[in-house]
Every structure is written in structure tokens, then in C-alpha cells.
The first five atom37 places (N, CA, C, CB, O) and aatype in JSON, in Angstrom:
{
  "aatype": [12, 7, 10, 0, 18, 11, 6, 9, 6, 2, 11, 1, 9, 9, 0, 3, 3, 6, 11, 4, 2, 7, 4, 10, 19, 4, 5, 10, 1, 4, 15, 13, 1, 13, 6, 11, 0, 13, 2, 14, 6, 11, 0, 0, 9, 11, 19, 2, 1, 13, 16, 11, 7, 7, 16, 3, 18, 13, 9, 15, 13, 16, 6, 11, 4, 3, 0, 4, 7, 9, 4, 0, 11, 8, 4, 14, 18, 3, 0, 10, 15, 17, 9, 11, 6, 6, 11, 6, 19, 0],
  "atom_mask": [
    [1, 1, 1, 1, 1],
    [1, 1, 1, 0, 1],
    [1, 1, 1, 1, 1],
    [1, 1, 1, 1, 1],
    [1, 1, 1, 1, 1],
    [1, 1, 1, 1, 1],
    [1, 1, 1, 1, 1],
    [1, 1, 1, 1, 1],
    [1, 1, 1, 1, 1],
    [1, 1, 1, 1, 1],
    [1, 1, 1, 1, 1],
    [1, 1, 1, 1, 1],
    [1, 1, 1, 1, 1],
    [1, 1, 1, 1, 1],
    [1, 1, 1, 1, 1],
    [1, 1, 1, 1, 1],
    [1, 1, 1, 1, 1],
    [1, 1, 1, 1, 1],
    [1, 1, 1, 1, 1],
    [1, 1, 1, 1, 1],
    [1, 1, 1, 1, 1],
    [1, 1, 1, 0, 1],
    [1, 1, 1, 1, 1],
    [1, 1, 1, 1, 1],
    [1, 1, 1, 1, 1],
    [1, 1, 1, 1, 1],
    [1, 1, 1, 1, 1],
    [1, 1, 1, 1, 1],
    [1, 1, 1, 1, 1],
    [1, 1, 1, 1, 1],
    [1, 1, 1, 1, 1],
    [1, 1, 1, 1, 1],
    [1, 1, 1, 1, 1],
    [1, 1, 1, 1, 1],
    [1, 1, 1, 1, 1],
    [1, 1, 1, 1, 1],
    [1, 1, 1, 1, 1],
    [1, 1, 1, 1, 1],
    [1, 1, 1, 1, 1],
    [1, 1, 1, 1, 1],
    [1, 1, 1, 1, 1],
    [1, 1, 1, 1, 1],
    [1, 1, 1, 1, 1],
    [1, 1, 1, 1, 1],
    [1, 1, 1, 1, 1],
    [1, 1, 1, 1, 1],
    [1, 1, 1, 1, 1],
    [1, 1, 1, 1, 1],
    [1, 1, 1, 1, 1],
    [1, 1, 1, 1, 1],
    [1, 1, 1, 1, 1],
    [1, 1, 1, 1, 1],
    [1, 1, 1, 0, 1],
    [1, 1, 1, 0, 1],
    [1, 1, 1, 1, 1],
    [1, 1, 1, 1, 1],
    [1, 1, 1, 1, 1],
    [1, 1, 1, 1, 1],
    [1, 1, 1, 1, 1],
    [1, 1, 1, 1, 1],
    [1, 1, 1, 1, 1],
    [1, 1, 1, 1, 1],
    [1, 1, 1, 1, 1],
    [1, 1, 1, 1, 1],
    [1, 1, 1, 1, 1],
    [1, 1, 1, 1, 1],
    [1, 1, 1, 1, 1],
    [1, 1, 1, 1, 1],
    [1, 1, 1, 0, 1],
    [1, 1, 1, 1, 1],
    [1, 1, 1, 1, 1],
    [1, 1, 1, 1, 1],
    [1, 1, 1, 1, 1],
    [1, 1, 1, 1, 1],
    [1, 1, 1, 1, 1],
    [1, 1, 1, 1, 1],
    [1, 1, 1, 1, 1],
    [1, 1, 1, 1, 1],
    [1, 1, 1, 1, 1],
    [1, 1, 1, 1, 1],
    [1, 1, 1, 1, 1],
    [1, 1, 1, 1, 1],
    [1, 1, 1, 1, 1],
    [1, 1, 1, 1, 1],
    [1, 1, 1, 1, 1],
    [1, 1, 1, 1, 1],
    [1, 1, 1, 1, 1],
    [1, 1, 1, 1, 1],
    [1, 1, 1, 1, 1],
    [1, 1, 1, 1, 1]
  ],
  "atom_positions": [
    [[-8.4, -5.59, -14.15], [-9.01, -7.4, -14.71], [-10.3, -7.4, -14.35], [-8.28, -8.99, -13.86], [-10.81, -7.27, -15.46]],
    [[-11.25, -7.45, -13.53], [-11.97, -7.85, -13.53], [-13.21, -8.35, -12.36], [0.0, 0.0, 0.0], [-12.98, -7.8, -11.29]],
    [[-14.27, -9.1, -12.31], [-14.88, -9.25, -11.02], [-14.72, -10.65, -10.89], [-16.35, -8.75, -10.88], [-14.66, -11.27, -11.95]],
    [[-14.62, -11.45, -9.59], [-14.44, -12.49, -9.26], [-15.45, -12.42, -7.98], [-13.01, -12.78, -9.17], [-15.52, -11.55, -7.11]],
    [[-16.31, -13.77, -8.15], [-17.32, -14.27, -7.05], [-17.22, -15.55, -6.76], [-18.69, -14.1, -7.37], [-16.64, -16.54, -7.22]],
    [[-17.97, -15.27, -5.8], [-18.35, -16.92, -5.01], [-19.72, -17.16, -4.53], [-17.47, -17.21, -3.58], [-20.21, -16.68, -3.51]],
    [[-20.18, -17.82, -5.22], [-21.82, -17.98, -4.89], [-22.66, -18.94, -4.0], [-22.4, -18.24, -6.03], [-23.5, -19.54, -4.68]],
    [[-22.68, -19.31, -2.54], [-23.52, -20.64, -1.82], [-24.56, -20.41, -1.49], [-23.09, -21.25, -0.67], [-24.77, -19.64, -0.55]],
    [[-25.69, -21.1, -2.28], [-27.01, -20.93, -1.67], [-27.53, -19.86, -2.04], [-27.07, -20.93, -0.35], [-27.65, -19.67, -3.25]],
    [[-28.01, -18.85, -1.07], [-28.72, -17.63, -1.66], [-27.24, -16.41, -0.99], [-30.83, -17.36, -0.8], [-27.57, -15.24, -0.79]],
    [[-25.98, -16.77, -0.75], [-25.34, -15.91, -0.66], [-24.32, -15.79, -1.62], [-25.04, -15.9, 0.39], [-23.86, -16.7, -2.32]],
    [[-23.79, -13.9, -1.61], [-23.02, -13.68, -3.11], [-21.62, -12.82, -2.59], [-24.16, -12.56, -4.43], [-21.86, -11.79, -1.96]],
    [[-20.18, -13.17, -2.81], [-19.19, -12.11, -2.58], [-18.62, -12.05, -4.02], [-18.03, -12.45, -1.35], [-18.12, -12.91, -4.74]],
    [[-18.94, -10.27, -4.25], [-18.25, -10.36, -5.38], [-17.22, -9.33, -5.26], [-19.1, -10.23, -6.55], [-17.43, -8.26, -4.68]],
    [[-15.55, -9.8, -6.07], [-14.56, -8.85, -5.67], [-14.62, -7.93, -6.85], [-13.1, -9.46, -5.37], [-14.91, -8.53, -7.88]],
    [[-14.43, -6.69, -6.99], [-13.42, -6.46, -7.97], [-12.04, -5.52, -7.79], [-14.15, -5.95, -8.98], [-11.74, -4.55, -7.1]],
    [[-11.48, -6.24, -8.66], [-10.15, -6.19, -8.15], [-9.37, -4.83, -8.66], [-9.4, -7.53, -8.62], [-8.17, -4.64, -8.51]],
    [[-10.19, -4.0, -9.23], [-9.25, -2.87, -9.76], [-9.39, -1.9, -8.91], [-9.51, -2.33, -11.13], [-8.91, -0.78, -9.06]],
    [[-10.43, -2.48, -7.43], [-10.7, -1.24, -6.28], [-9.91, -1.72, -5.28], [-12.33, -0.97, -5.67], [-9.7, -0.89, -4.39]],
    [[-9.22, -3.18, -5.06], [-8.35, -3.29, -4.34], [-6.96, -2.93, -4.68], [-8.49, -4.31, -4.02], [-6.16, -3.0, -5.61]],
    [[-7.11, -2.35, -2.95], [-5.81, -1.8, -2.82], [-4.35, -3.13, -2.0], [-6.23, -0.27, -1.72], [-3.25, -2.61, -1.81]],
    [[-4.45, -3.99, -1.8], [-3.73, -4.68, -1.27], [-3.52, -4.81, -0.13], [0.0, 0.0, 0.0], [-2.68, -5.63, 0.25]],
    [[-4.16, -4.12, 0.63], [-4.42, -4.15, 2.09], [-4.29, -5.19, 2.97], [-5.52, -3.85, 2.29], [-3.8, -5.06, 4.09]],
    [[-4.91, -6.76, 2.27], [-4.83, -7.93, 3.03], [-6.17, -7.87, 4.34], [-3.13, -7.98, 3.67], [-6.43, -8.98, 4.82]],
    [[-6.87, -6.86, 4.81], [-7.55, -6.58, 5.54], [-8.52, -8.0, 5.18], [-7.96, -5.11, 5.42], [-8.78, -8.47, 6.29]],
    [[-8.97, -8.62, 4.41], [-9.98, -8.93, 3.83], [-9.73, -10.43, 4.56], [-10.05, -8.63, 2.18], [-10.51, -10.93, 5.37]],
    [[-8.24, -11.15, 3.99], [-7.51, -11.98, 4.53], [-7.41, -12.22, 6.06], [-6.48, -11.7, 4.07], [-7.75, -13.32, 6.49]],
    [[-6.98, -11.27, 6.9], [-6.76, -11.64, 8.17], [-7.95, -11.77, 8.75], [-5.96, -10.82, 8.85], [-8.03, -12.56, 9.69]],
    [[-9.33, -10.91, 8.26], [-10.49, -10.96, 9.44], [-10.94, -12.6, 8.41], [-12.07, -9.08, 9.58], [-12.02, -13.1, 8.72]],
    [[-10.53, -12.97, 7.83], [-11.2, -14.0, 7.46], [-10.27, -15.29, 7.79], [-11.6, -13.81, 6.0], [-10.85, -16.37, 7.67]],
    [[-8.86, -15.32, 8.21], [-8.74, -16.14, 8.57], [-8.34, -16.25, 10.26], [-8.1, -16.5, 7.69], [-7.74, -17.09, 10.93]],
    [[-8.97, -15.03, 10.56], [-9.92, -14.9, 12.08], [-10.68, -15.67, 12.61], [-10.78, -14.03, 12.16], [-10.67, -16.36, 13.63]],
    [[-11.57, -15.43, 11.52], [-13.04, -16.6, 11.58], [-12.89, -17.75, 11.6], [-13.99, -16.65, 10.52], [-13.46, -18.37, 12.51]],
    [[-12.08, -18.47, 10.63], [-11.69, -19.54, 10.32], [-10.79, -20.33, 11.21], [-11.25, -19.36, 9.28], [-11.11, -21.52, 11.24]],
    [[-9.58, -19.96, 12.08], [-8.44, -20.54, 12.1], [-8.42, -19.56, 13.65], [-7.26, -20.36, 10.6], [-7.78, -20.33, 14.37]],
    [[-8.73, -18.42, 14.48], [-8.83, -17.96, 15.2], [-7.08, -17.11, 15.2], [-9.48, -18.89, 16.13], [-6.62, -16.87, 16.32]],
    [[-6.45, -16.81, 14.28], [-4.88, -16.04, 13.99], [-5.14, -15.49, 12.81], [-3.42, -17.02, 13.83], [-5.59, -16.07, 11.83]],
    [[-4.82, -14.12, 12.93], [-4.61, -13.28, 11.89], [-3.24, -13.52, 11.4], [-4.85, -11.9, 12.27], [-2.21, -12.88, 11.63]],
    [[-3.5, -14.92, 10.43], [-2.7, -15.08, 9.17], [-3.48, -15.38, 7.87], [-1.72, -16.19, 9.38], [-4.23, -16.34, 7.69]],
    [[-3.15, -14.29, 6.89], [-3.42, -14.34, 5.65], [-3.04, -15.95, 4.86], [-2.63, -13.09, 5.1], [-3.83, -16.37, 4.01]],
    [[-2.08, -16.59, 5.15], [-2.17, -18.21, 4.19], [-3.74, -18.61, 4.64], [-0.74, -19.8, 4.86], [-4.59, -18.75, 3.76]],
    [[-4.0, -18.75, 5.75], [-5.13, -19.79, 6.34], [-6.2, -19.1, 5.62], [-5.4, -19.9, 8.17], [-7.27, -19.71, 5.59]],
    [[-6.15, -17.92, 5.01], [-7.3, -17.49, 4.6], [-8.45, -18.06, 3.67], [-6.96, -16.6, 4.2], [-8.07, -19.12, 3.16]],
    [[-9.46, -17.8, 3.37], [-10.31, -18.52, 2.43], [-10.39, -17.67, 0.9], [-11.87, -18.67, 3.17], [-10.24, -18.2, -0.2]],
    [[-10.62, -16.34, 1.15], [-9.88, -15.36, 0.31], [-8.6, -14.98, 0.03], [-10.19, -14.5, 0.55], [-7.81, -14.48, 0.82]],
    [[-8.36, -15.31, -1.54], [-6.33, -15.07, -1.72], [-6.99, -13.5, -2.65], [-4.85, -16.95, -3.27], [-7.85, -13.18, -3.47]],
    [[-5.84, -12.9, -1.79], [-4.93, -11.44, -2.73], [-4.1, -11.87, -3.24], [-4.19, -10.19, -2.05], [-3.44, -12.42, -2.36]],
    [[-3.56, -12.04, -4.34], [-2.44, -12.16, -4.88], [-2.23, -10.79, -6.09], [-2.44, -13.69, -5.43], [-2.9, -10.16, -6.91]],
    [[-0.95, -10.85, -5.6], [-0.24, -9.54, -6.35], [0.41, -9.84, -7.48], [0.8, -8.83, -5.54], [1.12, -10.84, -7.43]],
    [[0.36, -9.08, -8.74], [1.52, -8.95, -9.55], [1.47, -7.67, -9.79], [1.62, -9.75, -10.74], [0.93, -6.74, -9.19]],
    [[2.46, -7.76, -11.28], [3.12, -6.28, -11.46], [2.99, -6.44, -13.07], [4.96, -5.99, -10.75], [3.75, -7.37, -13.31]],
    [[2.51, -6.08, -14.06], [2.3, -5.65, -15.37], [1.82, -4.33, -15.34], [1.43, -6.49, -16.09], [0.64, -4.03, -15.22]],
    [[3.25, -3.16, -15.51], [2.78, -1.76, -15.93], [2.76, -1.49, -14.83], [0.0, 0.0, 0.0], [2.14, -0.44, -14.99]],
    [[2.97, -1.56, -13.45], [2.48, -0.85, -12.56], [1.58, -2.41, -11.17], [0.0, 0.0, 0.0], [1.55, -3.63, -11.01]],
    [[1.18, -1.43, -10.72], [0.88, -3.51, -9.34], [-0.52, -3.38, -9.26], [1.67, -3.64, -6.86], [-1.12, -2.4, -8.82]],
    [[-1.09, -4.53, -9.76], [-2.35, -4.97, -9.66], [-2.72, -6.05, -8.6], [-2.66, -5.4, -10.88], [-1.96, -6.5, -7.74]],
    [[-3.81, -6.32, -8.79], [-4.49, -7.64, -7.83], [-5.38, -8.0, -8.17], [-4.86, -7.56, -6.56], [-6.46, -7.41, -8.3]],
    [[-5.01, -9.41, -8.45], [-5.91, -10.04, -8.27], [-6.93, -11.18, -7.21], [-5.6, -10.24, -8.96], [-6.14, -12.01, -6.76]],
    [[-8.28, -11.46, -6.71], [-8.96, -11.88, -5.76], [-9.31, -12.38, -6.13], [-9.54, -11.5, -5.13], [-10.02, -12.16, -7.1]],
    [[-8.97, -13.87, -5.46], [-9.72, -15.4, -5.55], [-10.68, -16.05, -4.44], [-8.61, -16.44, -5.63], [-11.2, -15.27, -3.65]],
    [[-10.89, -17.05, -4.35], [-11.82, -17.59, -3.17], [-11.6, -19.28, -3.26], [-13.65, -17.09, -3.44], [-11.94, -19.93, -4.25]],
    [[-10.83, -20.0, -1.78], [-10.4, -21.16, -2.7], [-12.29, -21.91, -1.87], [-8.17, -22.21, -2.19], [-13.24, -21.23, -1.48]],
    [[-12.2, -22.97, -1.89], [-13.18, -24.5, -1.46], [-13.51, -24.27, -0.32], [-12.48, -26.05, -1.41], [-14.64, -24.7, -0.05]],
    [[-12.77, -23.57, 0.77], [-13.06, -23.23, 2.05], [-14.05, -21.9, 2.13], [-11.73, -23.03, 2.76], [-14.79, -21.68, 3.08]],
    [[-13.92, -21.06, 0.96], [-15.25, -20.49, 1.31], [-15.98, -20.5, 1.67], [-15.74, -20.31, 1.06], [-16.19, -21.71, 1.67]],
    [[-17.12, -19.92, 2.3], [-18.99, -20.43, 2.43], [-19.85, -19.0, 2.09], [-19.58, -21.06, 4.51], [-21.07, -18.81, 2.15]],
    [[-18.88, -18.16, 1.77], [-19.98, -16.69, 1.55], [-20.66, -16.34, 2.53], [-21.11, -16.75, 0.54], [-21.89, -16.24, 2.59]],
    [[-19.59, -16.05, 3.63], [-20.24, -15.63, 5.26], [-19.65, -13.9, 5.15], [-19.25, -16.84, 7.05], [-19.59, -13.13, 6.11]],
    [[-19.31, -13.63, 3.96], [-19.48, -11.73, 3.46], [-18.79, -11.22, 4.89], [0.0, 0.0, 0.0], [-19.43, -10.22, 5.21]],
    [[-17.67, -11.48, 5.98], [-16.9, -11.42, 6.82], [-15.94, -10.0, 5.68], [-16.25, -13.13, 7.32], [-16.2, -8.8, 5.58]],
    [[-15.02, -10.68, 5.13], [-14.47, -9.9, 3.96], [-14.58, -8.87, 3.61], [-14.63, -10.2, 3.11], [-13.86, -7.88, 3.55]],
    [[-15.99, -9.24, 3.25], [-16.77, -7.86, 2.51], [-17.05, -6.61, 3.56], [-18.45, -8.35, 1.86], [-16.85, -5.41, 3.37]],
    [[-17.4, -7.07, 4.35], [-17.61, -6.29, 5.86], [-16.64, -5.57, 6.12], [-17.73, -7.12, 7.1], [-16.87, -4.45, 6.57]],
    [[-15.34, -6.0, 5.92], [-14.14, -5.4, 6.33], [-13.27, -4.41, 5.73], [-13.49, -6.22, 6.51], [-12.46, -3.63, 6.24]],
    [[-13.79, -4.74, 3.98], [-12.72, -4.07, 3.02], [-13.27, -2.22, 3.1], [-12.87, -4.95, 1.06], [-14.33, -1.62, 2.88]],
    [[-11.57, -1.75, 3.63], [-11.89, -0.25, 3.28], [-12.07, 0.15, 2.21], [-11.12, 0.56, 3.57], [-12.3, 1.35, 2.25]],
    [[-12.1, -0.4, 0.83], [-11.89, 0.05, -0.26], [-12.91, -0.23, -0.91], [-10.86, -0.27, -0.76], [-12.74, -0.05, -2.12]],
    [[-14.3, -0.74, -0.54], [-15.19, -1.4, -0.76], [-15.0, -2.41, -2.52], [-16.33, -0.29, -0.54], [-15.86, -2.43, -3.4]],
    [[-13.74, -3.09, -2.56], [-13.39, -3.6, -3.62], [-14.13, -5.34, -3.32], [-11.63, -3.35, -3.81], [-14.2, -6.34, -4.03]],
    [[-14.54, -5.04, -2.05], [-15.74, -6.65, -2.02], [-17.09, -6.05, -1.83], [-15.49, -8.0, -0.42], [-17.42, -4.95, -1.38]],
    [[-17.76, -7.02, -2.25], [-19.51, -6.78, -2.01], [-20.57, -7.82, -1.75], [-20.11, -6.21, -3.22], [-20.82, -8.64, -2.64]],
    [[-21.22, -7.85, -0.61], [-21.47, -9.51, -0.13], [-23.47, -8.87, -0.35], [-20.57, -10.23, 2.28], [-24.08, -7.83, -0.12]],
    [[-23.75, -10.0, -0.81], [-25.2, -10.01, -1.04], [-25.91, -10.96, -0.49], [-25.51, -10.06, -2.27], [-25.33, -12.02, -0.28]],
    [[-27.07, -10.87, -0.18], [-27.43, -12.18, 0.73], [-28.97, -11.86, 0.36], [-26.92, -12.21, 2.7], [-29.6, -10.98, 0.93]],
    [[-29.66, -12.92, -0.98], [-31.07, -12.67, -1.4], [-31.93, -13.63, -0.54], [-31.31, -12.92, -3.03], [-31.77, -14.79, -0.16]],
    [[-32.91, -12.68, -0.37], [-33.67, -13.88, 1.02], [-34.73, -14.83, -0.28], [-35.21, -12.63, 2.83], [-34.84, -14.4, -1.43]],
    [[-35.28, -15.9, 0.13], [-35.16, -17.09, -0.47], [-37.35, -16.88, -0.14], [-33.76, -18.63, 0.51], [-37.96, -16.95, 0.93]],
    [[-38.02, -16.56, -1.9], [-39.32, -16.44, -1.57], [-39.54, -17.89, -0.62], [-40.28, -16.28, -3.01], [-38.74, -18.8, -0.44]],
    [[-41.08, -17.71, -0.04], [-41.49, -18.33, 0.4], [-42.87, -18.71, -0.5], [-41.4, -17.91, 1.54], [-43.78, -17.88, -0.57]],
    [[-42.93, -19.61, -0.96], [-44.31, -20.08, -1.34], [-45.11, -20.7, -0.59], [-44.31, -20.8, -2.24], [-46.21, -21.05, -1.01]]
  ]
}
């Protein structure tokens, strides 16, 4: 599919759909952070499954996502990357 990303200030999460295996660990960790419950429906990251000559996944982010990076930290397939750029002080 391609790359999706969420960027807020100096933080960015990049999602590579082709590496996603659909395990939903990212959604579970995200929902626990926001809601203190492992509930993928409450996560700010969404892994959508669709079939088109095989099984593929499409990753997206909701408005609730603040690019904290917890999803990327716990992704076992390296489908998510978290980048935090240091602001330059003049």
C-alpha cells in the first residue's frame, strides 16, 4: 500500500503497511495508554484489514493520536517508526 504518518510538532510516526502483520499490538498498547484497558476500538491508531488477492493491512491514525510513539515502541514487525526531532535553540 504505502506509508502513512502522523506528525505533531517535532514528533512523527511513520507506518509502513507492507511490514504490518495485523497483530494489533500497536492498538492494544495505545488503548491501554489512553483508556487503561486493552481495547483496540479505543486506540488512536487503526489497523484495517482488507483482502485483495491476499491479506493486507492499512494503518491510519485518528485525531486523538498525539504521536507519543508507544505504538512504534511495541511493534514487533518494525511496521511503525517514531522520530522525535530536537528543536534547535538559537
